C-alpha positions in Angstrom: 49.9 61.8 137.9 48.0 63.7 135.3 44.6 64.3 137.0 43.2 66.2 140.0 40.3 64.8 142.0 38.2 67.4 143.9 35.5 66.9 146.5 32.6 69.3 146.6 29.0 69.6 147.8 26.5 67.6 145.7 24.8 69.9 143.2 27.9 72.2 143.0 29.9 70.2 140.5 29.4 72.8 137.8 30.8 75.6 140.0 33.7 73.5 141.2 34.5 72.5 137.6 34.4 76.1 136.4 36.7 77.2 139.2 39.3 74.5 138.6 39.3 75.0 134.9 40.0 78.7 135.4 42.6 78.2 138.1 44.5 75.5 136.2 44.6 77.8 133.1 46.1 80.6 135.3 48.9 78.2 136.1 49.4 77.4 132.4 48.0 73.9 132.8 45.7 72.7 130.1 43.0 70.0 130.4 39.3 69.4 130.7 36.8 68.5 133.5 34.6 65.5 133.9 31.7 66.2 136.2 28.2 64.8 136.7 25.5 66.5 138.7 25.0 65.3 142.3 28.2 63.1 142.2 29.8 65.5 144.8 33.2 65.4 143.0 34.8 66.5 139.8 38.0 65.3 138.0 40.3 67.7 136.2 42.1 65.7 133.5 45.3 67.2 132.4 47.0 66.9 129.1 50.5 66.2 130.5 51.5 63.3 132.6 52.4 65.5 135.6 49.6 68.0 135.5 47.9 66.5 138.6 51.2 66.6 140.5 51.7 70.3 139.6 48.2 71.3 140.7 48.4 69.3 143.9 51.6 71.2 144.7 51.1 74.7 143.2 47.4 75.4 143.6 46.6 76.2 147.3 43.5 74.3 148.4 42.5 77.2 150.7 42.3 79.4 147.6 39.6 77.3 146.1 36.0 78.3 146.9 34.0 75.2 146.1 36.5 72.3 146.6 36.6 70.8 150.1 39.6 68.5 149.4 41.7 67.6 146.4 44.3 65.0 145.5 46.4 64.1 142.4 45.2 60.9 140.8 45.3 58.7 137.9 42.4 57.4 135.7 39.4 55.7 137.2 40.1 52.1 138.3 37.0 50.1 137.3 38.3 46.7 136.1 39.2 45.0 139.4 37.5 42.0 140.9 35.5 42.2 144.1 37.6 39.3 145.3 40.8 41.3 145.0 40.7 45.0 145.2 43.9 45.4 147.2 46.3 44.3 144.4 45.2 46.7 141.6 44.9 49.6 144.0 48.3 49.0 145.5 49.8 48.8 142.0 48.2 52.1 141.0 49.9 53.8 144.0 53.3 52.2 143.4 55.0 55.5 142.4 54.3 57.0 145.8 57.0 56.5 148.5 56.8 56.8 152.3 53.4 58.4 152.6 52.3 59.2 156.1 48.6 58.4 156.1 45.9 56.4 154.3 42.4 57.7 153.7 39.8 55.4 152.1 36.9 57.7 151.4 33.7 58.2 149.4 32.0 61.3 147.9 29.5 63.0 150.2 26.3 61.5 148.7 23.8 59.2 150.3 24.6 56.5 147.7 28.3 56.7 148.3 27.9 56.7 152.1 26.5 53.2 151.9 30.1 52.2 151.1 31.5 53.7 154.3 31.3 50.5 156.3 33.2 48.7 153.6 35.8 51.5 153.4 36.5 51.1 157.1 37.0 47.4 156.8 39.0 47.6 153.6 41.4 50.2 155.1 43.1 47.5 157.2 44.3 45.0 154.5 45.1 47.9 152.1 47.2 49.6 154.7 49.2 46.5 155.3 49.7 45.9 151.6 50.9 49.5 151.1 53.3 49.3 153.9 54.8 46.2 152.4 55.2 47.9 149.1 56.9 51.0 150.7 54.0 53.3 149.8 53.2 53.9 153.4 55.5 54.4 156.4 55.2 51.9 159.3 54.0 54.8 161.6 51.8 57.6 160.6 53.4 61.0 159.9 51.7 64.3 159.5 54.6 65.7 157.5 54.4 63.1 154.7 52.0 62.9 151.7 48.5 61.4 152.3 47.3 58.5 150.2 43.7 58.8 149.0 41.5 56.0 147.7 38.0 57.3 146.8 35.4 54.6 146.0 32.7 56.1 143.8 31.0 52.7 143.4 31.7 49.2 144.9 34.2 48.4 142.2 35.2 51.8 141.0 37.8 54.0 142.7 40.2 56.9 142.1 43.6 56.6 143.8 46.3 59.2 144.4 47.8 61.5 147.0 47.7 65.0 148.5 50.5 66.9 150.1 50.2 67.3 153.9 50.8 71.1 153.6 48.1 71.5 151.0 45.3 69.3 152.1 42.3 69.3 154.4 43.0 67.6 157.8 39.5 66.0 157.6 38.3 63.0 155.8 36.7 64.1 152.6 37.3 67.7 153.7 34.4 67.5 156.2 34.9 68.5 159.9 32.8 66.5 162.3 31.1 69.1 164.6 28.6 68.3 167.2 25.5 70.5 167.5 25.4 72.1 171.0 22.1 71.2 172.6 21.7 74.7 174.1 22.4 76.5 170.8 19.5 78.6 169.5 19.7 77.3 165.9 21.7 75.0 163.7 23.2 78.0 162.0 25.6 78.1 164.9 27.6 75.3 163.2 28.4 77.6 160.3 30.3 80.1 162.4 31.9 77.3 164.4 33.2 75.7 161.2 34.3 79.1 159.8 36.4 79.8 162.9 38.0 76.3 162.6 38.7 76.8 158.9 39.9 80.4 158.7 41.7 80.8 162.0 44.8 78.5 162.7 44.3 76.5 165.9 47.5 78.0 167.4 46.0 81.5 167.0 42.7 80.8 168.6 43.9 82.0 172.0 44.7 85.5 170.7 42.2 86.0 167.8 39.2 84.3 169.5 40.0 85.0 173.1 37.7 86.0 175.9 37.1 89.7 176.4 37.0 90.7 172.7 34.1 92.9 171.5 32.0 91.6 168.7 29.0 92.7 166.6 26.5 90.2 165.1 24.4 91.8 162.3 21.1 90.0 161.8 21.6 88.0 165.0 18.1 86.7 165.8 17.7 84.2 167.4 21.4 84.0 168.2 23.0 81.0 166.5 26.1 83.0 165.6 26.0 85.1 168.8 26.2 81.7 170.7 29.6 81.0 169.2 30.9 84.4 170.3 29.5 84.1 173.8 30.9 80.6 174.4 34.3 82.0 173.6 33.9 84.7 176.2 33.3 87.7 174.0 31.0 90.6 174.6 28.5 90.9 171.8 26.3 93.6 170.4 23.4 91.6 168.7 21.7 93.6 166.0 18.2 92.4 165.0 14.6 93.6 165.2 13.6 90.1 166.2 13.8 88.5 169.6 17.0 86.9 170.9 17.4 83.6 172.7 16.6 84.1 176.4 19.5 82.0 177.7 22.0 84.1 175.7 20.6 87.3 177.1 20.9 85.8 180.7 24.7 85.4 180.2 25.2 89.2 180.6 27.5 89.1 177.6 25.0 90.2 175.0 23.5 93.7 174.4 20.5 93.5 172.1 19.9 96.4 169.7 16.5 96.3 168.0 17.7 97.8 164.8 18.2 97.2 161.1 21.6 95.6 160.5 22.1 97.8 157.4 21.7 101.0 159.4 23.3 100.2 162.8 26.6 102.0 163.6 28.7 101.1 166.6 29.2 103.8 169.3 32.9 102.9 169.8 35.7 101.7 167.5 36.6 98.8 169.8 35.0 96.0 167.8 37.3 93.1 167.0 34.9 90.6 165.3 32.0 91.5 162.9 29.8 88.6 161.9 26.8 88.6 159.6 24.5 85.9 158.3 21.6 88.0 156.9 19.4 86.7 154.2 20.0 89.4 151.6 21.4 89.9 148.1 25.1 89.0 148.2 26.2 92.2 146.6 24.4 94.3 149.2 26.0 92.3 152.1 29.4 92.8 150.5 28.8 96.6 150.2 27.9 96.7 153.9 31.1 94.9 154.9 33.1 97.3 152.7 31.5 100.2 154.4 32.4 98.9 157.9 35.9 98.2 156.7 36.4 101.7 155.3 35.1 103.2 158.5 37.6 101.1 160.5 34.9 99.6 162.7 36.3 96.1 163.1 39.5 94.0 162.8 38.2 90.7 161.4 34.9 89.8 159.8 33.1 86.6 158.9 30.0 86.8 156.7 27.9 84.7 154.4 26.9 85.5 150.8 23.7 83.8 149.7 24.2 82.3 146.3 22.1 82.8 143.1 20.6 79.8 141.3 22.9 80.2 138.3 26.5 81.3 137.6 27.4 81.0 141.3 31.1 80.8 140.8 31.1 83.8 138.4 29.0 86.0 140.7 31.0 85.2 143.8 34.3 85.8 142.0 33.1 89.1 140.8 31.9 90.2 144.3 35.3 89.3 145.8 37.2 91.1 143.0 35.0 94.2 143.6 35.6 94.0 147.3 39.4 93.8 146.7 39.4 96.8 144.4 37.1 99.0 146.6 39.2 98.3 149.7 42.4 99.3 147.8 40.8 102.4 146.4 39.9 103.5 149.9 43.4 103.2 151.3 43.2 99.7 152.8 46.2 98.0 151.3 46.9 95.4 153.9 44.2 92.8 154.3 43.4 89.1 153.8 40.3 88.1 152.0 39.3 84.4 151.7 36.1 82.6 150.7 34.9 78.9 151.2 31.8 76.9 150.5 31.9 75.2 153.9 30.3 71.9 154.8 27.6 73.5 157.0 26.9 76.1 154.3 24.0 75.4 152.0 23.3 77.8 149.1 25.8 80.3 150.4 29.6 80.8 150.8 31.4 82.1 153.9 33.9 85.0 153.6 36.7 86.0 156.0 38.1 89.5 155.9 41.1 90.3 158.1 42.1 94.0 158.0 45.8 94.9 158.5 46.7 91.4 159.7 50.3 92.4 160.6 49.1 95.2 162.9 48.4 94.5 166.6 44.9 95.1 167.8 44.6 97.4 170.8 
């Protein structure tokens, strides 16, 4: 397949397009991007018949900032009859063999969501047809490719596949998280999703375990502190504002009425540093660099608030600067990742893991 379909947040198509254009060029793949504002998706159209296949295989989804999910696809199907959508869609997927799962999806827009009920009903007959054709296995397999059918309108769809080892486990790349009724603010879902996205499930028991020490810069009223507390951590909450009473009653939170940009920990026993302060992204990045150079934490998750224009360019520059500064200061072993998560709005979430191969004592 020659194209690559990418889901993103509505309004961020330009940023997603700029990113895939650059990343494809880095892999020596030429093409152009089709994107419309508020469609919540972009399509990279390659010049060669297998460009989409190459990108689906060689471009790590987790390395993309603004794409939630991606799959190799053909051209838009827009000429089939409402009476028989199954046949043309099945034929468009004929080159795929023994896939392990079918996902019939829509972009994340209010208009597209109106098709969600239809997609659920349509999945059943389509699945049967694909099994008969040999496109799908009789039983689902998490180790085989995933078939995607994305309806962008009632009679318009993109069809293709993603590889199971380079794909989001969630429909449309969106994790379904429930807001805890006792959480101080909805911002709590941002850190919850960040932990799910950046930390492999099999490592939660070691890297998110009870008893770890954490610092939350700009904590008030405690949305991010809540996620640390519910995992059993001991938290230093840094904010001049008031903290949620119930969090303070847990006995796991020490509230420091201080400026997050000036606070310094008394001991170097902090595992997690988290920060969701409303501040210029470059200034937050500099603060994280300073903490890293001082050796005050092991892992950090922080948000960078985005400018109105050139968002991909600015975020890329900040990440490149962070990478260079850490290296210049003798930190040569670290993992730096960035994602525009579902529960983010005009911000991106960054994960910094210092010396990931070294045990934490």
